[in-house]
C-alpha positions in Angstrom: 73.8 13.0 -12.5 71.7 14.5 -10.2 68.7 14.4 -11.7 68.9 10.6 -12.7 69.6 10.1 -9.3 66.5 11.4 -8.0 64.4 10.0 -11.0 65.6 6.8 -10.1 64.9 7.1 -6.7 61.0 8.4 -7.5 60.8 5.0 -9.9 61.6 3.3 -7.0 59.3 4.9 -4.5 56.4 5.0 -7.2 57.1 1.0 -7.7 57.0 0.1 -4.1 53.9 2.3 -3.0 52.2 0.7 -5.9 53.7 -3.3 -4.7 52.6 -2.5 -1.1 50.5 0.6 -0.8 50.2 0.5 3.1 53.6 -0.5 4.2 56.1 2.4 5.5 53.4 4.8 3.9 53.9 7.8 5.9 58.0 7.7 5.6 57.5 6.4 1.9 55.2 9.4 1.1 57.4 11.7 2.9 60.4 11.0 0.6 58.3 11.0 -2.2 57.8 14.2 -1.8 60.8 15.2 -1.2 62.4 13.9 -3.9 59.4 15.6 -6.2 60.6 18.8 -5.1 64.2 18.1 -6.2 63.3 16.5 -9.5 61.1 19.8 -10.3 63.9 22.0 -8.8 66.7 20.4 -11.3 64.3 20.7 -14.4 63.4 24.4 -13.7 67.0 25.2 -13.3 67.8 23.3 -16.2 65.2 25.7 -18.3 66.4 28.4 -16.6 70.1 27.8 -17.7 69.7 27.0 -21.2 67.7 30.3 -21.8 70.2 32.3 -19.8 73.7 30.3 -20.8 75.9 32.9 -19.0 74.6 31.9 -15.8 75.4 28.8 -16.4 79.3 29.7 -15.9 78.5 32.8 -13.2 76.7 30.1 -10.8 78.8 27.2 -11.9 80.3 26.5 -8.3 77.4 27.1 -6.3 75.3 24.5 -8.8 77.6 21.8 -8.9 77.7 22.0 -5.3 74.1 21.9 -4.8 73.8 18.9 -7.6 76.3 16.9 -5.5 74.3 17.6 -2.3 71.1 16.5 -4.2 72.3 13.7 -6.1 74.5 11.8 -2.5 71.1 12.3 -1.2 68.8 10.6 -3.1 71.6 7.7 -3.4 71.6 7.6 0.3 68.0 7.4 0.4 67.9 4.5 -2.2 70.7 2.1 -0.5 68.7 2.3 2.5 65.2 1.4 1.0 66.4 -1.0 -1.5 69.0 -2.7 1.0 66.1 -2.9 3.7 62.8 -3.8 1.8 65.9 -6.7 0.7 65.7 -7.8 4.2 62.0 -7.6 4.4 61.2 -9.7 1.5 64.3 -12.5 2.9 62.8 -12.4 6.8 61.3 -15.6 7.3 59.7 -14.5 10.8 57.4 -12.1 11.6 60.0 -10.7 14.1 62.3 -10.4 11.4 60.1 -8.5 9.3 59.1 -5.9 11.7 62.5 -5.5 12.6 63.4 -4.4 9.1 60.4 -2.2 8.9 61.5 -0.6 12.0 64.8 0.2 10.7 63.8 1.1 7.2 61.4 4.1 9.4 64.1 4.9 11.6 66.8 5.7 8.9 64.2 7.3 6.5 63.4 9.6 9.4 67.2 10.7 9.4 67.9 11.0 5.8 64.3 13.1 5.4 65.7 15.5 8.1 69.2 15.6 6.5 67.2 16.7 3.4 64.8 19.3 5.1 68.4 20.7 6.2 69.9 21.1 3.1 70.8 24.7 1.9 67.4 26.2 0.8 66.5 25.2 -2.9 65.5 28.4 -3.3 68.8 30.0 -2.5 70.3 29.6 -6.2 66.9 30.1 -7.9 66.7 33.8 -6.4 70.6 34.6 -7.3 69.3 33.7 -11.1 66.1 35.2 -10.8 67.8 38.3 -10.1 70.7 37.6 -12.5 68.1 37.5 -15.3 67.5 41.1 -15.5 70.9 41.7 -15.8 71.8 39.9 -19.0 70.7 41.1 -22.0 68.6 37.7 -23.6 68.9 38.2 -27.1 71.4 36.2 -28.8 75.0 38.0 -29.6 75.8 38.0 -33.0 79.6 38.0 -34.3 80.0 39.0 -37.7 83.1 38.6 -40.2 82.7 40.0 -43.0 85.3 39.6 -46.5 87.7 41.3 -45.2 88.0 39.9 -41.8 90.1 36.9 -40.9 88.2 33.8 -41.5 90.5 30.8 -42.9 90.8 30.5 -46.6 90.8 27.3 -47.5 91.6 25.6 -51.0 88.4 24.1 -51.9 90.4 21.5 -54.1 92.2 19.9 -51.1 89.6 18.9 -48.8 88.8 15.2 -49.1 85.1 13.9 -49.0 81.4 14.6 -49.1 81.8 14.8 -53.1 78.1 14.2 -53.8 77.0 16.5 -51.2 79.0 19.5 -51.8 77.6 19.5 -55.2 74.3 19.3 -54.1 75.2 22.4 -51.9 76.1 24.4 -54.9 73.2 23.8 -57.1 70.5 25.4 -54.4 73.7 28.0 -53.8 73.9 28.9 -57.6 70.6 28.1 -58.4 68.0 30.7 -60.1 65.7 30.8 -57.1 64.8 34.5 -56.1 63.7 33.5 -52.6 66.0 33.5 -49.7 67.2 29.9 -49.0 68.3 28.3 -46.0 70.6 25.5 -46.8 71.3 23.6 -43.6 74.2 21.1 -43.3 74.0 18.7 -40.0 75.8 15.8 -38.7 77.8 14.8 -35.5 80.4 17.1 -34.5 83.9 16.9 -35.8 82.3 15.1 -39.2 83.2 18.6 -41.0 80.4 20.8 -41.1 82.2 24.1 -40.8 84.9 23.1 -43.4 82.3 22.1 -45.8 80.6 25.6 -44.8 84.0 27.6 -45.1 84.6 25.7 -48.3 81.3 26.9 -49.7 82.2 30.7 -48.2 85.7 30.6 -50.6 84.3 29.2 -53.6 85.5 31.2 -56.4 81.9 30.9 -58.2 80.4 32.0 -55.2 82.6 35.4 -54.3 81.8 36.3 -57.8 77.8 35.6 -57.8 77.4 37.6 -54.3 78.4 41.0 -53.7 78.0 40.4 -49.9 79.2 37.4 -47.6 79.5 37.6 -44.1 80.1 34.9 -41.8 77.8 34.4 -38.6 78.0 32.7 -35.3 75.1 31.7 -33.1 74.7 29.2 -30.2 73.6 29.1 -26.9 77.2 29.9 -25.4 77.9 32.5 -28.4 81.2 31.0 -29.0 83.1 31.0 -32.5 83.1 27.0 -32.5 80.1 26.3 -31.9 77.2 25.3 -34.2 73.6 26.7 -34.0 72.2 24.6 -30.9 68.6 25.8 -30.2 65.9 27.4 -32.6 66.2 30.2 -30.0 69.8 31.2 -31.4 68.4 30.6 -34.9 65.3 33.1 -34.3 67.7 35.4 -33.2 69.7 35.7 -36.3 67.4 35.3 -38.6 65.0 37.9 -37.8 68.3 40.3 -39.3 68.1 38.6 -42.6 64.6 39.8 -44.5 64.0 37.9 -47.9 64.6 40.4 -50.2 63.9 38.5 -52.9 67.4 38.8 -54.8 68.2 35.1 -54.6 70.1 35.5 -51.1 71.3 32.0 -49.8 72.3 30.6 -46.2 74.0 28.3 -44.4 73.6 26.8 -41.5 75.3 24.2 -39.7 73.8 22.2 -36.7 74.6 18.9 -34.7 70.4 19.0 -34.3 68.9 17.0 -37.2 65.4 18.8 -35.6 66.8 22.5 -36.1 68.0 21.7 -39.7 64.4 20.8 -40.5 63.5 23.8 -38.5 65.4 26.7 -40.8 64.0 25.3 -44.1 60.9 22.9 -43.6 60.9 22.7 -47.4 63.9 20.7 -48.1 65.6 18.1 -46.3 68.8 19.3 -44.5 71.9 17.9 -46.2 73.5 15.3 -43.4 77.2 14.6 -43.4 77.9 11.0 -43.2 81.0 9.3 -41.5 83.6 8.8 -44.1 83.9 5.5 -45.7 87.5 3.0 -45.5 88.9 5.2 -48.9 87.7 8.6 -47.8 89.4 8.4 -44.3 92.4 6.7 -46.0 92.9 9.9 -48.1 92.1 12.3 -45.6 95.0 10.7 -43.3 97.4 10.4 -46.4 96.8 14.1 -46.9 97.5 15.5 -43.3 100.6 13.2 -43.1 102.0 13.5 -46.0 101.0 16.7 -47.8 101.1 16.2 -51.7 103.6 13.5 -51.4 102.9 9.7 -51.3 102.9 7.2 -48.4 105.8 4.9 -48.1 104.7 1.2 -49.2 105.5 -0.4 -46.0 103.1 2.0 -44.2 100.5 1.8 -46.2 98.7 -1.4 -44.5 99.0 -0.3 -41.1 98.3 3.3 -42.3 94.8 2.1 -43.5 94.2 0.1 -40.1 95.1 3.4 -38.5 92.4 5.3 -40.4 90.0 2.6 -39.9 90.0 2.5 -36.5 89.2 6.3 -36.4 85.7 5.2 -37.5 85.0 7.5 -40.1 84.9 10.8 -37.9 87.5 13.3 -39.9 88.1 15.1 -36.5 89.8 11.7 -35.2 91.8 11.3 -38.1 93.0 15.0 -38.4 93.9 14.6 -34.3 95.7 11.2 -35.2 97.4 12.7 -38.6 98.6 15.3 -36.7 100.3 12.7 -33.9 101.5 10.6 -36.8 103.0 13.7 -38.4 105.2 14.2 -35.4 106.8 10.8 -34.8 109.2 8.8 -36.8 107.4 7.0 -39.9 108.6 3.6 -39.1 106.1 0.3 -39.3 106.9 -0.3 -35.8 105.9 3.1 -34.6 102.9 3.5 -36.3 101.7 0.2 -34.8 102.2 1.8 -31.5 99.9 4.5 -32.7 97.2 1.6 -33.9 96.8 0.4 -30.6 96.4 3.2 -28.6 94.2 5.6 -30.9 91.7 6.1 -28.1 94.4 7.4 -25.4 95.8 9.3 -28.8 92.4 11.0 -28.9 92.2 12.0 -25.0 95.9 13.5 -25.1 94.5 16.8 -25.2 90.7 17.2 -24.9 90.5 20.4 -25.9 91.3 19.0 -29.9 88.9 16.2 -29.7 87.1 15.0 -26.7 85.9 18.9 -25.7 85.2 19.6 -29.2 82.4 16.4 -28.5 81.7 17.3 -25.5 79.8 20.7 -26.5 76.9 17.9 -27.3 76.9 16.2 -24.2 76.5 19.5 -22.3 73.8 20.6 -24.6 71.6 17.3 -23.5 68.7 18.2 -21.6 68.8 16.3 -18.1 67.1 13.3 -18.6 68.8 12.5 -21.8 72.4 12.4 -20.1 72.0 9.1 -18.4 70.7 7.6 -21.3 73.4 8.9 -23.4 76.2 7.9 -20.5 74.6 4.3 -20.6 75.7 3.6 -24.1 79.2 3.5 -22.7 78.6 0.3 -21.0 78.1 -1.6 -24.7 81.5 -2.9 -26.4 83.4 -0.4 -29.0 81.9 -1.0 -32.5 78.3 -2.7 -30.8 75.6 -3.2 -32.9 73.1 -2.4 -30.0 70.1 -4.1 -30.2 66.9 -1.7 -29.6 64.8 -3.3 -27.9 67.2 -4.5 -25.2 68.4 -0.5 -24.6 65.1 0.6 -24.3 64.4 -2.3 -21.7 67.4 -1.6 -19.8 66.8 2.1 -19.5 63.7 1.8 -17.9 65.1 -1.2 -15.6 67.7 1.6 -14.5 65.1 3.9 -13.5 66.1 6.8 -16.0 62.9 7.7 -17.4 59.9 9.8 -16.3 57.0 8.4 -17.0 53.4 9.7 -17.7 49.7 9.5 -18.1 49.8 9.6 -22.0 52.6 7.4 -23.0 54.1 4.2 -21.8 58.0 4.2 -20.4 58.5 2.3 -23.8 57.3 5.2 -25.9 59.1 7.8 -23.5 62.5 5.8 -24.2 62.0 5.3 -27.8 61.5 9.4 -27.6 64.8 9.5 -25.6 66.6 7.8 -27.9 65.2 9.7 -31.5 66.3 12.8 -29.7 69.5 11.4 -29.0 69.7 10.2 -33.2 68.4 13.8 -33.7 71.6 15.3 -32.0 74.0 13.3 -34.1 75.0 11.2 -30.5 73.8 8.2 -31.8 73.9 6.4 -34.7 70.9 4.2 -36.8 71.6 0.6 -37.3 69.5 -1.9 -38.9 66.0 -0.8 -40.1 63.7 -3.3 -40.8 60.2 -2.9 -41.8 60.8 0.8 -41.7 61.9 0.4 -37.8 65.3 0.9 -36.0 66.2 -2.2 -34.8 69.8 -1.3 -33.4 71.9 1.8 -32.9 75.6 2.3 -32.0 77.5 5.4 -31.1 81.3 6.0 -32.4 84.0 5.1 -30.5 85.2 8.6 -30.0 81.6 9.3 -28.2 82.2 6.4 -26.4 85.6 7.8 -25.0 83.8 10.4 -23.8 80.4 8.6 -22.2 83.3 6.3 -20.0 85.1 9.9 -19.2 82.2 11.9 -17.8 80.6 8.7 -16.4 83.8 8.6 -14.1 83.3 11.4 -12.4 80.2 10.5 -10.8 80.5 6.8 -10.4 78.2 6.1 -12.9 79.4 3.3 -14.7 82.4 1.6 -14.8 83.7 -0.8 -17.2 86.2 -3.7 -16.6 88.5 -4.3 -19.8 90.9 -7.0 -18.5 91.0 -10.5 -20.5 90.9 -12.5 -17.7 89.8 -10.9 -14.1 90.9 -12.2 -10.6 91.2 -9.7 -8.7 88.2 -6.9 -8.2 88.9 -3.3 -8.2 89.2 -1.8 -5.4 86.5 0.9 -5.5 84.4 -1.7 -8.0 82.0 -1.7 -4.6 81.0 1.9 -4.7 80.6 2.2 -8.6 76.4 1.9 -9.2 76.6 0.0 -12.5 79.6 -2.1 -13.7 80.0 -3.6 -17.2 82.2 -6.4 -18.5 84.1 -6.9 -21.4 86.7 -9.8 -19.7 86.5 -13.1 -21.5 86.9 -14.6 -18.0 86.2 -13.5 -14.3 86.9 -15.7 -11.0 87.2 -13.2 -8.2 87.7 -15.0 -4.7 84.9 -14.1 -2.4 86.3 -10.9 0.1 86.7 -11.5 3.4 85.3 -8.5 4.5 81.9 -8.7 3.2 81.2 -5.3 1.7 78.1 -5.2 -0.1 78.7 -3.7 -3.5 76.3 -0.6 -4.1 75.7 -1.7 -7.8 73.0 -1.7 -9.3 73.9 -3.3 -12.5 75.9 -6.0 -14.0 76.4 -6.8 -17.5 78.6 -9.1 -19.2 79.2 -8.9 -22.8 82.2 -11.4 -23.5 82.5 -13.7 -20.6 82.5 -17.0 -21.4 83.4 -18.8 -18.1 84.2 -18.0 -14.4 82.4 -17.4 -11.2 81.5 -13.8 -9.7 78.4 -13.7 -8.4 78.5 -14.7 -4.9 82.5 -13.0 -4.6 81.0 -9.5 -5.9 78.5 -9.5 -3.3 76.0 -7.8 -5.6 73.2 -7.9 -3.5 71.1 -4.7 -4.4 71.3 -5.7 -8.5 68.7 -4.3 -10.5 70.1 -5.7 -14.1 71.5 -8.7 -14.4 72.6 -9.6 -18.0 74.5 -12.4 -18.4 73.7 -14.2 -21.8 77.1 -14.5 -22.6 77.8 -17.2 -20.0 76.4 -20.3 -21.3 76.0 -23.8 -20.5 75.1 -22.5 -16.7 71.9 -23.8 -14.6 69.6 -21.2 -13.1 72.1 -19.9 -10.3 71.4 -20.3 -7.0 72.3 -16.8 -6.0 69.9 -15.2 -8.7 66.5 -16.0 -6.5 68.3 -13.9 -3.6 68.6 -10.7 -5.7 65.4 -9.4 -4.5 65.4 -6.2 -6.0 66.0 -7.2 -9.8 64.3 -5.6 -12.6 66.5 -7.1 -15.6 67.1 -10.5 -15.7 68.9 -12.4 -18.9 70.6 -15.4 -18.6 71.2 -18.6 -20.6 70.1 -21.6 -18.9 71.1 -25.1 -19.7 68.3 -26.3 -17.2 64.4 -26.1 -18.6 63.0 -25.6 -15.7 62.9 -22.4 -14.0 62.8 -22.5 -9.9 59.7 -21.9 -8.2 61.5 -19.2 -6.4 61.5 -16.9 -8.8 58.7 -15.7 -7.6 61.1 -13.6 -4.8 62.0 -11.0 -7.6 59.2 -9.1 -6.9 59.9 -6.1 -8.9 61.0 -8.1 -12.0 60.1 -6.0 -15.4 62.1 -8.1 -18.2 62.6 -11.7 -18.2 65.3 -13.1 -21.2 66.0 -16.3 -21.4 67.8 -18.1 -24.0 67.7 -22.1 -23.3 70.2 -25.0 -24.6 67.2 -27.4 -25.0 63.5 -27.1 -26.5 60.7 -27.5 -24.4 61.0 -25.4 -20.6 58.7 -25.3 -18.4 57.5 -22.1 -16.3 56.1 -22.5 -13.1 53.3 -21.4 -11.7 54.8 -18.8 -9.5 55.1 -17.0 -12.3 51.6 -15.4 -11.8 53.0 -13.8 -8.6 55.5 -11.1 -10.6 53.4 -8.5 -10.9 55.8 -6.2 -12.2 56.6 -8.1 -15.2 56.2 -6.4 -18.7 58.4 -8.3 -20.9 59.3 -12.1 -21.2 61.5 -13.3 -24.5 62.2 -17.1 -24.7 64.1 -18.3 -27.4 62.1 -21.5 -27.9 58.7 -22.5 -27.4 57.4 -22.5 -23.6 54.4 -23.7 -21.7 53.1 -21.3 -20.0 51.1 -22.3 -16.9 47.2 -21.9 -16.5 46.8 -19.1 -13.6 45.1 -20.8 -10.3 41.8 -19.6 -9.3 43.7 -17.1 -6.6 46.4 -16.3 -9.0 46.5 -12.4 -9.7 46.7 -11.3 -13.6 49.7 -9.7 -15.3 48.5 -6.3 -16.0 51.7 -5.1 -16.9 53.2 -7.6 -19.0 53.4 -6.3 -22.9 55.5 -9.0 -24.0 54.7 -12.9 -24.8 57.0 -14.8 -27.3 57.1 -18.3 -28.4 54.3 -19.3 -26.2 52.9 -23.2 -27.2 49.5 -23.5 -28.8 48.4 -25.2 -26.2 48.7 -22.3 -23.6 46.8 -20.2 -25.7 43.6 -20.7 -23.2 41.0 -18.3 -22.0 42.6 -17.9 -18.7 45.8 -17.3 -20.1 44.9 -14.6 -22.1 42.4 -13.2 -20.0 44.5 -12.6 -17.4 47.2 -11.1 -19.7 44.9 -9.0 -21.4 47.3 -6.3 -21.8 49.7 -8.1 -24.1 51.1 -5.9 -27.2 53.2 -8.4 -28.7 52.6 -12.2 -28.5 54.2 -15.2 -30.9 52.8 -18.9 -30.7 54.2 -21.6 -31.9 52.7 -25.8 -32.6 54.8 -27.9 -30.6 55.3 -31.9 -29.8 57.6 -34.0 -27.2 59.6 -35.2 -29.8 60.3 -35.4 -33.4 58.2 -38.3 -35.6 60.5 -41.1 -37.3 59.1 -39.7 -40.7 59.9 -36.4 -40.2 63.4 -37.3 -38.5 64.2 -39.5 -41.8 63.7 -36.2 -44.1 67.1 -34.5 -42.4 70.4 -34.9 -43.3 72.3 -36.9 -41.2 74.2 -34.1 -40.0 71.0 -32.8 -38.6 69.7 -36.1 -37.3 72.3 -36.2 -34.5 70.9 -32.8 -32.7 67.6 -31.7 -34.2 66.5 -29.0 -32.0 69.7 -27.3 -32.6 69.3 -27.3 -36.4 66.6 -25.3 -35.9 67.9 -22.4 -34.3 70.7 -22.8 -37.4 68.1 -21.9 -40.5 65.5 -20.7 -38.0 64.9 -18.1 -40.8 63.5 -20.8 -42.9 62.0 -23.7 -40.8 59.8 -23.7 -37.6 61.4 -24.5 -34.8 59.6 -27.7 -34.2 57.9 -30.3 -36.7 54.8 -32.5 -36.0 53.8 -35.6 -37.3 50.9 -35.4 -39.9 49.1 -38.1 -38.7 45.6 -37.9 -39.0 44.6 -38.0 -35.2 47.0 -34.9 -34.7 44.7 -33.3 -37.3 41.7 -32.9 -35.7 43.6 -31.8 -32.2 45.7 -28.9 -33.9 42.6 -27.8 -35.6 40.7 -27.4 -32.0 44.1 -26.0 -30.5 43.9 -23.2 -33.1 40.0 -22.7 -32.7 40.0 -22.2 -29.1 43.2 -19.7 -29.4 41.3 -17.4 -31.7 38.3 -17.1 -30.0 40.6 -16.2 -27.0 41.6 -13.3 -29.1 39.0 -11.5 -27.7 40.6 -11.3 -24.2 43.7 -9.1 -26.0 42.1 -6.2 -26.9 45.8 -4.1 -27.2 47.1 -6.7 -29.3 49.5 -5.0 -31.7 52.0 -7.4 -32.9 51.4 -11.1 -33.6 53.5 -13.6 -35.0 52.1 -17.6 -35.5 54.2 -20.2 -36.5 52.2 -23.6 -37.7 53.5 -27.0 -38.7 51.6 -29.7 -37.9 49.9 -29.3 -41.3 53.1 -28.9 -43.2 52.2 -32.0 -45.7 48.4 -32.9 -46.1 45.3 -32.0 -45.1 43.5 -28.2 -44.7 45.4 -25.8 -43.3 44.4 -25.2 -39.8 44.2 -21.4 -40.2 41.9 -21.3 -43.3 38.9 -20.8 -41.1 39.9 -18.1 -38.9 41.7 -15.1 -40.8 38.7 -12.9 -40.1 39.3 -13.6 -36.6 42.2 -12.0 -36.6 42.3 -8.8 -33.6 41.4 -5.4 -35.3 44.2 -3.8 -33.7 46.8 -5.8 -35.2 49.8 -3.3 -37.1 51.9 -6.2 -37.5 51.4 -9.7 -38.2 53.6 -12.8 -39.4 52.8 -16.0 -40.6 55.3 -19.1 -41.1 54.0 -22.9 -42.7 50.2 -21.9 -42.6 50.3 -22.7 -45.8 47.1 -21.1 -47.0 45.8 -20.7 -50.2 46.5 -17.7 -52.1 42.6 -16.9 -52.6 42.7 -16.1 -48.9 45.0 -13.7 -48.4 42.3 -10.5 -49.3 40.7 -11.2 -45.9 43.9 -9.8 -44.3 42.6 -6.6 -45.5 39.7 -6.5 -43.8 42.5 -5.5 -40.4 42.2 -1.6 -40.7 45.5 -1.3 -39.0 47.5 -3.6 -40.3 51.1 -2.3 -41.1 53.8 -4.5 -41.1 52.5 -8.4 -42.8 55.3 -10.9 -42.8 54.5 -14.0 -45.1 57.4 -16.8 -44.8 58.0 -20.1 -45.3 54.9 -21.5 -47.2 52.5 -19.3 -44.9 50.6 -18.8 -48.5 51.1 -21.6 -51.5 50.5 -22.1 -54.6 51.8 -21.2 -58.0 49.1 -18.6 -59.2 48.8 -15.3 -57.0 45.7 -13.0 -58.0 44.8 -10.0 -56.0 43.3 -7.6 -58.2 40.2 -6.3 -56.2 38.6 -6.5 -52.4 39.7 -4.5 -49.6 42.6 -2.2 -49.5 45.3 -2.4 -47.3 44.6 1.2 -46.6 47.9 1.4 -43.5 50.3 -1.4 -44.9 54.0 0.0 -45.3 55.9 -3.0 -45.6 55.5 -6.5 -47.0 57.4 -9.9 -46.9 57.0 -12.7 -49.1 59.8 -15.2 -47.8 60.3 -18.9 -49.0 57.1 -19.5 -51.4 56.5 -21.5 -54.2 54.5 -18.8 -56.0 55.6 -18.7 -60.0 53.1 -16.0 -61.1 51.7 -12.5 -59.7 49.1 -10.2 -60.5 47.7 -7.0 -58.6 46.3 -3.6 -58.7 48.4 -0.6 -56.9 45.5 0.6 -55.2 45.5 -2.0 -53.1 48.1 -0.8 -51.6 48.2 3.1 -51.5 50.7 3.4 -48.9 52.9 0.6 -49.3 57.1 1.7 -49.0 58.8 -1.4 -48.8 58.4 -5.1 -50.6 61.1 -7.4 -49.5 60.6 -10.7 -51.9 63.1 -13.5 -49.8 63.7 -16.8 -51.4 61.1 -16.8 -53.9 62.7 -18.8 -56.4 60.1 -19.7 -58.5 58.7 -15.7 -59.0 59.2 -15.1 -62.7 57.9 -11.5 -62.3 57.1 -8.7 -60.5 53.6 -7.1 -61.2 53.4 -3.7 -63.5 51.3 -2.3 -60.8 54.1 -2.1 -57.9 55.8 0.3 -60.0 52.5 2.4 -60.0 52.8 2.3 -56.0 54.4 5.9 -55.6 54.9 5.3 -51.9 57.4 2.8 -52.4 60.6 3.5 -51.3 62.6 0.1 -51.1 62.3 -2.8 -53.2 64.2 -5.7 -52.2 64.9 -8.8 -53.3 66.7 -12.2 -51.7 67.9 -15.1 -53.6 65.2 -14.7 -56.5 65.5 -15.6 -59.9 67.4 -13.5 -62.5 63.6 -12.3 -64.8 62.4 -11.3 -61.3 65.6 -9.3 -61.0 65.3 -7.7 -64.0 61.7 -6.9 -63.7 62.6 -4.5 -60.1 65.3 -2.9 -62.1 63.2 -2.0 -64.9 60.3 -0.4 -62.1 62.7 1.7 -60.8 63.9 2.4 -64.1 59.9 3.2 -65.5 59.5 5.7 -62.2 62.6 7.8 -63.2 61.7 8.0 -66.8 58.0 8.4 -66.8 57.3 10.0 -63.2 60.6 11.8 -62.5 60.2 9.9 -59.1 64.2 8.8 -57.8 63.9 7.9 -54.7 63.3 4.0 -55.0 65.8 2.1 -53.8 66.5 -1.9 -55.4 68.6 -3.5 -53.1 69.8 -6.9 -54.7 71.2 -9.7 -52.5 71.8 -13.3 -54.3 74.2 -16.7 -53.6 75.4 -19.1 -55.9 72.9 -21.9 -55.2 69.2 -22.4 -55.6 66.9 -24.4 -54.0 64.5 -26.5 -55.2 60.7 -26.0 -54.8 59.0 -27.4 -51.7 55.6 -28.5 -53.7 55.6 -32.1 -52.3 56.9 -34.3 -49.9 59.2 -36.5 -52.5 61.2 -33.2 -52.7 61.2 -32.2 -49.5 64.3 -33.8 -48.3 66.2 -32.9 -51.4 65.3 -28.8 -50.8 66.3 -29.7 -47.3 69.8 -30.9 -48.1 70.3 -28.9 -50.9 69.8 -25.7 -48.9 72.4 -27.3 -46.2 75.1 -27.7 -49.2 
């Protein structure tokens, strides 16, 4: 973790220099220069190692020693800077500040001298350079031909991958005369090599090909590895020219990018994890052979198979263990409770095989991967949360060309391509969540322990902190209750992060002495007031919590380096203090309900780094606020009131009137967070606020995502947005509208947004029974369109208006009886999704898919149908509004 430690230190120094450019300038710059040289050295050494893998073994001890020295030096320097900067910011007198400065300068001078006395980096570099000439850089290849010993597996007994097997066989036995490379990709242990061996020994292929060979090429040139790099492939491929005789090559790799590289004209065959049935079949086959599982073991056996999470390698290892023990219910229950320890018993059988993927990672990806171990097993990790945690941890190296968020997205994509991270939910064509296999999580925790990178607290109730907790750089808690008494030795924890996932009670912030924290995520602790201890965590970069109070203390301005603030309030109507403008490093502000943003004072500095501001009250959308947050990329705006008026309250069922604010969260997909009276005096006020808001959009020249929730004109009067549809920022890529109640004829004005890719129209964004969109501006970049909760009955359109549409979602369009034929003519359409729509619309969707297959031979359209037992009445008038709500609640 030397590279991660150095990169983190550099990010700390960069942030400090930007905040206080004249403070400790000489010492900080000197330290920065030294750290930068360490980073360059580690990067260049990693490149040399990838090109000459054998040198990694030759110089392994020397390299580990050097990395350890660099890592420890970076940690010591970072501890000094963070602690002394904390003292400086907490100083109440000039004398105390001067002392903190003097201490920091003195201690940094000692650290820098210690670094200078470190054995010269060039010793290793020179030694490696000399040894390069002694090693052939070509890729060695081991060749196993017909008569040599490759396992002769019976193809009929292999479980799973039936569909992929047929596709692969079609390519291998096809009449194509050109050389065809068939790439099989997937995570380690998923069965790629097994499938390739099945093909190698397939009788049909033995008869078809006169010459067959089994070749292994990798960075380490070990017969157990897949192909890890394009260089390794290039070294092999030059030996197999295309002689136009129908030759075939099967290649396996854990890296999806390599699969695409070896054959750009055909997608690689991705092997997914087994489902429950396949897992159970494989377990039975490995434990009982051709026999059957005893009836009393079937239930617990299926539980064991499911806990292997679909990974064939894990299933085979566990099955091997089951074969050695007595076949009793108690014995198998013990196995079910200890799957992780069984897989770790003999690392060579499982973890070491998967560890190859980790060892081949570039330096900058290793901490990003290990960090995933902080999350619980089977946890769907929100992508947005993960990216911002990585940034706050200081793992990422920024650049002028890309923002840190873009760099983080690239890192995640790379981990996915390397089959280390699995994609979870996808919405609007974008990945929203991800996860890792339980076995890979065990690998993360094992590797993390080596460098005190991450410590996981897994006890249900924690009353005594582990002795080594103060030395851990990061702590992740999965305890339900933490009640630790304050320690008498006053040892300051070196932990920079504390994440709580299941903690529902207890007190631990004062007792664990987390004074140097950068990341504090305690969202799982509900109904707490804003803890006083938090405002003393001067170095916080990421803060997520659930306060019951709607007021944030002014002392939050102490958190000078805060980048991400996530607040989940129990009550509506929170206020932010004017001191929020002092958080110059703030990049993302997420609030679960609408929030009033204070107007900047005349002497307030803008927030130049703020990119995300969610659920802003309409009254806060002033010129002063927008001009001071001009780099916003994502913004949510909602109309608000102080309380629900009695006419509106009467529309709600009795069960909802007791806790109106909570009801908004329970059915937030349909109803806005707040409702306003439809009184005439409010109409003019609302129209004026929206007019000012749209006029002020001119200051947000970087805005890409915008969500508007209207509510005041829900029943009567002219929709407030009707006069402003031509005033949206042209930079928008995503637009969401709710309860704007616009007539459908105004929809075509949105086609003037040249960059619009995602359009979500929910909760009566547009109203009316008929929508004719047959001409007008093309939605040239639109890829995703959502129509949700609408009274639309008839829809007509032309396909040319949506030339790039990939995903159409219709949700709760109860009255829409048909889908336009033109939708089926959109050749880019890949997904058609219907939730709670009428049977006629469902039939149209199915017909569209069938027509695409029969007429144009297009078979990649996925039709998703989700239905429920009830239907909701159309919300077309005030009279049936209450009935509709009551029916929905029932």
